[in-house]
N, C-alpha and C positions, 0 to 999 in steps of 0.2 A: 503493501500500500505506500503510495506518494505521502509522505508528511511534510514536505519542505518545494516550494517551489520558487526558483530564483529570475526573473526575466527582466534583462537589463539591456538597455541601447539597441533594443527589436525595433526597427522599423516600419515591419510587416505585421506585425503582431496586432490583431484588430478584436474588437469584440466576440467577436464569432469563437474564438481559441477559448475562449471563457466558459462557453457554455458548458465543456465538458470536464470543468474542473474537479476532479474527485474527492470524493467528501471521505472523513475527516480529512483535509487540510489542515494543518497545524501555523504553519509559517507560511505567509505570501509575500514575495517581494516583488514591486514591481517599479521598477526606474527608467526612467526618461525612456521611454516606447511613446516616440509619437505619435502611433496611430490608436493610441487610446485616450477616450475622451468620457463624459459622463454618463452613456449609455452601458456603460460597463457596471455600475454601480448596484443597478436592482439583479446583475447576476452573481457577483460578490455578495450582496446581505443574504441572499438565499441561502448561503452557505458560513456567513457570520459566526454565527455560533460554536463553531467547530476551530475559528482563528485563536490562536495566544498571541501571535506576533503579523503584524500588517507594516510594514514600509509601501507609501506608494507615492515616493518624491519625485521630483523632475519631472511629472508629466504634466504641463503648462498647458493642455486641453481640458483637464478637469479643476472642478471648481470645489474649493473648500467649504463652502456653505453647504452641496448639494453634498457633498463628501460626510461631513457631519448628520445633517440632515435624513438622509437616505441611506448612509452604512453604520455609523457609531452606534445606532439603537438594538442595531444586531448584535454586536460583537459582544456579547455578555461574557467571555473569557478571556477579554483581549489584556494583554502584558504588557507589550509592546507596540507603541503606534507612532509614527513617523511620517509627519506631514510637511516634511523639511522642501520648502520652494513655493509652498501654495502660500499667499498673500493673504493671512488670515484676517477676519473679518470679528468684530466685538459677539456678533450673536452664532460663530463658530466656537471662540474663546466661551463664551457662558455654556454650551451645550457638552462641551467637556468634563464640565464636573461631576456627570451622573457614571465616570466610569471610575470607580473604586478600587477595581484590581489592575489598572496600571503601575507598571514597575518603572517603563521605562516610556521617555514623552522627546521623540525629534522635534523640534521647532526652527532648523537652522534657513537662516534666509527667509524669513516668514514676514518681515515689514512690521515687527514688533516697534509698537512705540509708547511712551511716559503714559499714553492715557489708560493703555492697555495692561499697564502693569499692576495695577489693583485689581483688577479682574485675573488676570495670570497667577499673582499672589494668593487672590481668595479661591481662585481654582485648585492650586497647589496643595493648601490647605485640605483639600475637599479630597483627595488623591491621597490615603493614609499609607498607601502603600508606595507611594511614586519615590523610588530612590533614584532616578538619573532623569538630568534633564540637560539637553543639548540646545544652546540658546545662539550660538556660532553664529554672521555672519547678519545682525541686528545691528547695524550702527544708528540707529534713533534710539537707543536705549542710555539714558545718562547714566552715569554713576551711581547715583540716588536709588533708582528705579532697580537696578543691578545690585545695591545692598539690600534694599525689599524682596527681591525673589531669594535672594539668597540666604534671608534671615528666617525661611524655611530650610532645616536641616536636611538637606540631599547627601545620598554617599557618593554619589558622582555628579561632577558640574563640568560642564564643556563650552568655552566660550571663546571660539578661535575668532583669528581675523576681526578682531572689533578693537577700531582706535581708541577708545575711551576706557580699556582695561590696563591700571598703569598701578606703579606702587602704591599711590593712595589707594587706589580701591581695592587691592591687595592688602593694606595694613587693614582698613574698615572690615574687611571680608573677614579676619583672624579675629574681631572681635563681635561676630557673629556666633550663635550656636553652629552653623555651617561647621565653625574650625574644629567642633568636638565628635562631629560626625561625618566629617568631610574622607573617604578614602584616596578618589582619584580628583585632581584640578587640573583640566588642561587651559591655560591662558597663552596659547601660542600664537 
């Protein structure tokens, strides 16, 4: 039985291929497949309760609000969710709080702003099991926003390619509960 499927940089993969996804598929990664659009979401949602990992990053024909409203409610056992590359809306963030089973959340290059920080922080609190967060390439988050996000104790935090990450931020992070729980920090 197929348990994990990785599809990356496939120019000719379309929605038709997903009609035959075997069940129970646990891990599905669809990255940078230009033939994929929102029409795939109902097919994936039919199998959503079997997924523990879903990474659908870099597929710019998909819409984050559609992913959240169509697919997220069916992901009952999801532990790892990567929505990197999607411009996230407040609506999308608001819906994320229902996923208490999440351990990893990938939000690389999602256009996060300070106005979303409070929502992201309160959403993070709702995720009692959330341990890893990747906020890389979100240049609009200020140092204060990052400190607020980090005051929630994560085990792993990744913030790559962010100009606002500096020694002052690092010193501030060490004064939060984050410093006691962190096992891996990537500020490269």
